[in-house]
C-alpha positions as a Markdown table, in Angstrom:
| # | Residue | x | y | z |
|---|---|---|---|---|
| 1 | Met | 128.3 | 96.3 | 123.0 |
| 2 | Ile | 126.0 | 95.0 | 120.3 |
| 3 | Trp | 127.9 | 93.0 | 117.7 |
| 4 | Phe | 127.0 | 94.4 | 114.3 |
| 5 | Leu | 125.3 | 92.2 | 111.8 |
| 6 | Leu | 126.0 | 91.1 | 108.3 |
| 7 | Ala | 124.4 | 88.7 | 105.8 |
| 8 | Cys | 125.2 | 86.2 | 103.2 |
| 9 | Gly | 123.3 | 84.5 | 100.4 |
| 10 | Pro | 122.7 | 80.8 | 100.3 |
| 11 | Ser | 125.0 | 80.1 | 97.5 |
| 12 | Thr | 128.1 | 82.0 | 98.7 |
| 13 | Gln | 131.0 | 81.0 | 100.9 |
| 14 | Glu | 130.7 | 82.7 | 104.2 |
| 15 | Ile | 133.4 | 85.2 | 104.9 |
| 16 | Gln | 134.0 | 86.1 | 108.6 |
| 17 | Gly | 134.1 | 89.9 | 109.0 |
| 18 | Thr | 134.4 | 92.0 | 112.1 |
| 19 | Gly | 130.7 | 91.4 | 113.0 |
| 20 | Thr | 128.5 | 88.5 | 113.4 |
| 21 | Cys | 125.8 | 87.4 | 110.9 |
| 22 | Ala | 122.5 | 88.7 | 109.9 |
| 23 | Trp | 119.9 | 87.4 | 107.4 |
| 24 | Asn | 117.4 | 89.1 | 105.2 |
| 25 | Gln | 114.1 | 87.6 | 104.2 |
| 26 | Ala | 112.3 | 90.9 | 103.8 |
| 27 | Tyr | 114.2 | 93.0 | 101.2 |
| 28 | Gln | 113.7 | 91.6 | 97.7 |
| 29 | Glu | 114.4 | 94.4 | 95.2 |
| 30 | Arg | 114.0 | 94.3 | 91.5 |
| 31 | Asp | 117.0 | 92.9 | 89.5 |
| 32 | Arg | 118.8 | 92.0 | 92.7 |
| 33 | Ala | 119.9 | 88.8 | 94.5 |
| 34 | Gln | 117.2 | 86.6 | 96.0 |
| 35 | Ala | 116.5 | 87.2 | 99.7 |
| 36 | Asp | 117.3 | 84.5 | 102.2 |
| 37 | Ser | 114.6 | 81.9 | 102.5 |
| 38 | Leu | 113.1 | 80.9 | 105.9 |
| 39 | Glu | 114.5 | 77.4 | 105.5 |
| 40 | Glu | 118.0 | 78.7 | 105.0 |
| 41 | Ile | 117.7 | 81.1 | 107.9 |
| 42 | Ile | 116.5 | 78.3 | 110.3 |
| 43 | Ala | 119.3 | 76.1 | 109.1 |
| 44 | Gly | 122.1 | 78.6 | 109.2 |
| 45 | Ala | 121.4 | 81.6 | 111.4 |
| 46 | Glu | 122.8 | 81.7 | 114.9 |
| 47 | Asp | 123.5 | 84.7 | 117.1 |
| 48 | Cys | 122.3 | 86.9 | 114.3 |
| 49 | Tyr | 119.9 | 89.8 | 113.5 |
| 50 | Val | 117.3 | 88.3 | 111.2 |
| 51 | Leu | 115.0 | 90.6 | 109.2 |
| 52 | Val | 111.7 | 89.1 | 108.1 |
| 53 | Asp | 108.4 | 90.4 | 106.6 |
| 54 | Pro | 105.6 | 89.1 | 108.8 |
| 55 | Phe | 102.8 | 90.9 | 106.9 |
| 56 | Asp | 103.3 | 89.7 | 103.4 |
| 57 | Thr | 100.1 | 88.0 | 102.3 |
| 58 | Asp | 101.8 | 85.1 | 100.6 |
| 59 | Thr | 104.2 | 84.2 | 103.4 |
| 60 | Lys | 102.8 | 85.6 | 106.7 |
| 61 | Asp | 101.8 | 82.2 | 108.0 |
| 62 | Gln | 105.2 | 80.7 | 107.3 |
| 63 | Val | 107.0 | 83.7 | 108.9 |
| 64 | Ala | 104.8 | 83.5 | 112.0 |
| 65 | Ala | 105.6 | 79.9 | 112.4 |
| 66 | Ala | 109.3 | 80.4 | 111.8 |
| 67 | Ile | 109.9 | 83.2 | 114.3 |
| 68 | Pro | 110.2 | 81.0 | 117.4 |
| 69 | Glu | 112.4 | 78.6 | 115.5 |
| 70 | Ile | 114.7 | 81.5 | 114.5 |
| 71 | Gln | 114.9 | 82.8 | 118.0 |
| 72 | Ala | 115.7 | 79.4 | 119.4 |
| 73 | Gln | 119.2 | 79.8 | 117.8 |
| 74 | Asn | 119.8 | 82.9 | 119.8 |
| 75 | Asn | 118.8 | 85.2 | 117.0 |
| 76 | Glu | 117.0 | 88.5 | 117.3 |
| 77 | Val | 114.1 | 88.9 | 114.8 |
| 78 | Gly | 113.5 | 92.3 | 113.1 |
| 79 | Cys | 110.1 | 92.7 | 111.5 |
| 80 | Tyr | 109.7 | 94.9 | 108.5 |
| 81 | Ile | 107.1 | 97.6 | 108.1 |
| 82 | Ser | 106.9 | 100.6 | 105.8 |
| 83 | Ile | 106.1 | 103.7 | 107.9 |
| 84 | Gly | 106.2 | 106.1 | 104.9 |
| 85 | Thr | 103.9 | 104.4 | 102.5 |
| 86 | Cys | 100.6 | 102.5 | 102.2 |
| 87 | Glu | 101.1 | 99.3 | 100.2 |
| 88 | Asp | 98.1 | 98.0 | 98.4 |
| 89 | Trp | 99.0 | 94.3 | 98.9 |
| 90 | Arg | 98.9 | 94.5 | 102.7 |
| 91 | Ala | 95.9 | 93.2 | 104.6 |
| 92 | Asp | 95.5 | 96.5 | 106.4 |
| 93 | Tyr | 95.6 | 98.6 | 103.3 |
| 94 | Ala | 91.9 | 99.6 | 103.6 |
| 95 | Gln | 92.7 | 101.0 | 107.1 |
| 96 | Met | 95.9 | 102.8 | 105.9 |
| 97 | Ser | 94.8 | 104.2 | 102.5 |
| 98 | Pro | 92.7 | 107.1 | 103.8 |
| 99 | Phe | 95.9 | 108.6 | 105.1 |
| 100 | Cys | 97.9 | 108.3 | 101.9 |
| 101 | Ile | 97.9 | 110.2 | 98.6 |
| 102 | Asp | 96.1 | 108.7 | 95.6 |
| 103 | Thr | 99.0 | 108.9 | 93.2 |
| 104 | Glu | 101.2 | 105.8 | 93.0 |
| 105 | Trp | 104.9 | 106.2 | 93.8 |
| 106 | Asp | 106.5 | 105.8 | 90.4 |
| 107 | Ala | 109.5 | 103.9 | 91.8 |
| 108 | Trp | 107.4 | 101.2 | 93.4 |
| 109 | Glu | 104.2 | 99.8 | 92.1 |
| 110 | Gly | 101.3 | 99.7 | 94.6 |
| 111 | Glu | 102.9 | 102.1 | 97.1 |
| 112 | Phe | 101.5 | 105.5 | 98.0 |
| 113 | Phe | 103.1 | 108.1 | 100.3 |
| 114 | Ile | 101.6 | 108.9 | 103.6 |
| 115 | Ser | 100.0 | 112.4 | 103.8 |
| 116 | Asp | 98.3 | 112.3 | 107.2 |
| 117 | Thr | 100.7 | 111.3 | 109.9 |
| 118 | Ala | 98.3 | 111.9 | 112.7 |
| 119 | Gly | 95.5 | 109.7 | 111.2 |
| 120 | Val | 97.8 | 106.9 | 110.2 |
| 121 | Leu | 99.1 | 106.3 | 113.7 |
| 122 | Glu | 96.2 | 104.2 | 114.7 |
| 123 | Pro | 96.5 | 101.5 | 112.0 |
| 124 | Met | 100.3 | 101.8 | 112.2 |
| 125 | Gly | 100.0 | 101.1 | 116.0 |
| 126 | Ala | 97.8 | 98.1 | 115.2 |
| 127 | Arg | 100.5 | 96.8 | 112.9 |
| 128 | Ile | 103.2 | 97.3 | 115.7 |
| 129 | Asp | 100.9 | 95.5 | 118.2 |
| 130 | Ala | 100.6 | 92.6 | 115.7 |
| 131 | Ala | 104.4 | 92.4 | 115.4 |
| 132 | Ala | 104.7 | 92.2 | 119.2 |
| 133 | Ala | 102.1 | 89.5 | 119.3 |
| 134 | Leu | 104.2 | 87.5 | 116.8 |
| 135 | Gly | 107.2 | 87.8 | 119.1 |
| 136 | Cys | 109.3 | 90.2 | 117.0 |
| 137 | Asp | 112.4 | 91.7 | 118.8 |
| 138 | Trp | 112.8 | 94.7 | 116.5 |
| 139 | Val | 110.7 | 96.6 | 114.1 |
| 140 | Glu | 112.5 | 98.0 | 111.0 |
| 141 | Phe | 111.0 | 101.2 | 109.6 |
| 142 | Asp | 111.3 | 101.2 | 105.8 |
| 143 | Asn | 110.6 | 104.4 | 103.8 |
| 144 | Met | 111.2 | 106.4 | 107.0 |
| 145 | Asp | 112.9 | 109.2 | 105.1 |
| 146 | Trp | 110.0 | 109.9 | 102.6 |
| 147 | Ala | 109.3 | 113.3 | 104.3 |
| 148 | Gln | 112.8 | 114.5 | 103.6 |
| 149 | Asp | 112.3 | 114.2 | 99.8 |
| 150 | Asp | 111.5 | 117.8 | 98.8 |
| 151 | Ala | 111.2 | 117.0 | 95.1 |
| 152 | Ser | 108.6 | 114.2 | 95.7 |
| 153 | Arg | 106.7 | 116.3 | 98.1 |
| 154 | Glu | 106.4 | 119.1 | 95.5 |
| 155 | Glu | 105.6 | 116.7 | 92.6 |
| 156 | Met | 103.2 | 114.4 | 94.4 |
| 157 | Gly | 101.7 | 116.7 | 97.0 |
| 158 | Phe | 101.9 | 114.5 | 100.1 |
| 159 | Gly | 102.4 | 117.6 | 102.2 |
| 160 | Val | 104.3 | 116.1 | 105.1 |
| 161 | Ser | 107.3 | 118.3 | 106.1 |
| 162 | Ala | 110.6 | 116.9 | 107.3 |
| 163 | Glu | 109.8 | 118.2 | 110.8 |
| 164 | Gln | 106.4 | 116.4 | 110.7 |
| 165 | Gly | 108.1 | 113.3 | 109.4 |
| 166 | Ala | 110.6 | 113.3 | 112.3 |
| 167 | Ala | 107.9 | 113.8 | 114.9 |
| 168 | Tyr | 105.8 | 111.0 | 113.4 |
| 169 | Ala | 108.8 | 108.6 | 113.2 |
| 170 | Glu | 109.5 | 109.4 | 116.9 |
| 171 | Gln | 105.9 | 108.5 | 117.8 |
| 172 | Val | 106.1 | 105.2 | 115.8 |
| 173 | Cys | 109.3 | 104.3 | 117.7 |
| 174 | Gln | 107.7 | 105.2 | 121.0 |
| 175 | Leu | 104.8 | 102.8 | 120.2 |
| 176 | Thr | 107.4 | 100.2 | 119.3 |
| 177 | His | 109.3 | 100.6 | 122.6 |
| 178 | Ala | 106.0 | 100.6 | 124.5 |
| 179 | Ala | 105.2 | 97.2 | 122.9 |
| 180 | Gly | 108.6 | 95.9 | 124.2 |
| 181 | Met | 110.5 | 95.9 | 120.9 |
| 182 | Lys | 113.5 | 97.8 | 119.5 |
| 183 | Cys | 113.4 | 100.5 | 116.7 |
| 184 | Met | 115.6 | 99.9 | 113.6 |
| 185 | Ala | 115.7 | 103.2 | 111.7 |
| 186 | Lys | 116.0 | 103.2 | 107.9 |
| 187 | Ser | 118.3 | 105.7 | 106.0 |
| 188 | Thr | 117.9 | 108.4 | 108.7 |
| 189 | Thr | 117.5 | 109.0 | 112.4 |
| 190 | Tyr | 116.3 | 112.5 | 111.8 |
| 191 | Gly | 119.3 | 113.5 | 113.9 |
| 192 | Asp | 118.1 | 111.6 | 117.0 |
| 193 | Ser | 120.4 | 108.7 | 117.4 |
| 194 | Ala | 119.5 | 108.4 | 121.1 |
| 195 | Leu | 115.9 | 107.4 | 120.2 |
| 196 | Tyr | 116.7 | 104.6 | 117.8 |
| 197 | Asp | 118.3 | 101.3 | 118.7 |
| 198 | Gly | 120.0 | 100.8 | 115.3 |
| 199 | Gly | 119.8 | 101.7 | 111.7 |
| 200 | Thr | 119.9 | 100.2 | 108.2 |
| 201 | Phe | 121.4 | 102.3 | 105.3 |
| 202 | Glu | 121.2 | 101.1 | 101.7 |
| 203 | Ser | 123.7 | 102.1 | 99.0 |
| 204 | Phe | 124.9 | 101.5 | 95.4 |
| 205 | Pro | 128.4 | 101.7 | 93.8 |
| 206 | Thr | 127.6 | 105.1 | 92.3 |
| 207 | Asp | 125.7 | 106.3 | 95.4 |
| 208 | Met | 127.7 | 105.5 | 98.5 |
| 209 | Asp | 127.4 | 107.2 | 101.9 |
| 210 | Trp | 124.6 | 109.4 | 100.5 |
| 211 | Trp | 122.8 | 109.8 | 103.9 |
| 212 | Thr | 123.8 | 112.1 | 106.7 |
| 213 | His | 127.1 | 110.5 | 107.7 |
| 214 | Ser | 127.0 | 111.7 | 111.3 |
| 215 | Glu | 123.7 | 109.8 | 111.9 |
| 216 | Leu | 125.2 | 106.4 | 111.2 |
| 217 | Gln | 128.4 | 107.3 | 113.0 |
| 218 | Ala | 126.4 | 108.4 | 116.1 |
| 219 | Leu | 124.8 | 104.9 | 116.2 |
| 220 | Leu | 128.2 | 103.2 | 116.1 |
| 221 | Asp | 129.6 | 105.6 | 118.7 |
| 222 | Ala | 126.8 | 104.5 | 121.0 |
| 223 | Asp | 127.6 | 100.8 | 120.4 |
| 224 | Lys | 124.3 | 100.4 | 118.5 |
| 225 | Leu | 123.6 | 98.2 | 115.5 |
| 226 | Gly | 124.7 | 99.9 | 112.3 |
| 227 | Leu | 124.2 | 98.1 | 109.0 |
| 228 | Val | 125.0 | 99.1 | 105.4 |
| 229 | Ile | 123.3 | 97.0 | 102.7 |
| 230 | His | 125.2 | 97.6 | 99.5 |
| 231 | Tyr | 123.7 | 96.5 | 96.2 |
| 232 | Lys | 125.0 | 95.6 | 92.7 |
| 233 | Glu | 128.7 | 95.5 | 93.6 |
| 234 | Trp | 131.5 | 93.8 | 91.6 |
| 235 | Asp | 134.1 | 94.3 | 94.3 |
| 236 | Cys | 132.5 | 93.8 | 97.7 |
| 237 | Glu | 135.8 | 93.7 | 99.6 |
| 238 | Ala | 136.9 | 97.1 | 98.4 |
| 239 | Ser | 133.5 | 98.6 | 99.2 |
| 240 | Ala | 133.6 | 97.1 | 102.7 |
| 241 | Asp | 137.1 | 98.5 | 103.3 |
| 242 | Ser | 135.9 | 101.9 | 102.1 |
| 243 | Tyr | 133.0 | 102.0 | 104.4 |
| 244 | Arg | 134.9 | 100.8 | 107.4 |
| 245 | Ser | 137.8 | 103.3 | 106.8 |
| 246 | Ser | 135.2 | 106.0 | 106.7 |
| 247 | Tyr | 133.2 | 104.8 | 109.8 |
| 248 | Asp | 134.5 | 102.1 | 112.1 |
| 249 | Pro | 135.6 | 98.4 | 111.9 |
| 250 | Ser | 132.5 | 97.4 | 113.8 |
| 251 | Leu | 130.2 | 98.7 | 110.9 |
| 252 | Ser | 128.0 | 95.9 | 109.6 |
| 253 | Phe | 128.2 | 95.4 | 105.8 |
| 254 | Leu | 126.0 | 93.3 | 103.7 |
| 255 | Cys | 127.0 | 93.2 | 100.0 |
| 256 | Glu | 125.1 | 91.9 | 97.0 |
| 257 | Asp | 127.9 | 90.4 | 94.9 |
| 258 | Arg | 127.0 | 90.7 | 91.2 |
| 259 | Arg | 129.5 | 88.0 | 90.3 |
| 260 | Leu | 127.6 | 85.5 | 92.5 |
| 261 | Asp | 124.2 | 87.0 | 92.4 |
| 262 | Ala | 124.0 | 86.5 | 96.1 |
| 263 | Tyr | 124.6 | 88.4 | 99.4 |
| 264 | Arg | 127.9 | 88.1 | 101.3 |
| 265 | Arg | 129.0 | 89.2 | 104.7 |
| 266 | Leu | 132.4 | 91.0 | 104.9 |
């Protein structure tokens, strides 16, 4: 069985939950707690899932150098990529952008939804190969559910159907497996829990368990990694109890504690 993975911020007391630890260097959202630094991860992570962003222009060299050090403490490293958008700050944006719409996603500056899943597979495959060369154990697929957003499809015209999105995500996962790494789904498995090795699901106090409940449950039933990252919460313990009563005690739960402005594991 895979032990499920939680995270804590650097300034909080660690609270032992039903799972082991995980660390997050990749997700840094607006108006939220600071992500874990590489220095904190190297000093504190052991037997954990560690999510890093190996392709950020400002930190890619530091992340590349840190991966072997992180793995030396029996951690598994997940490497972040967005498979649903082109990001104009990435080094491979020129290769990706012909396969994305021209209208910027209003929720995230510099991001553009993918409109040609067949064309983008080549640069996406190159990114996966680069992750393998860095020694990543997992690849985490952010924005994987963009093709399920009917309103954005109609408004912005990216034209990729949910069925096409599912087929594309499957191809990206197959490329990842072929490169010797595991697939971490994000927000959805498109109903195929057997394909993916784990999943990350993000929520808020007013928007809990909004995804397809059975998809996360199926990962847990198969003893796969299942992680909820819950933001802007005043009562992390109550939210953790709520999720575990709805799913399973082995569910991983990372909580951004608004009182501490830091992540906690519960």
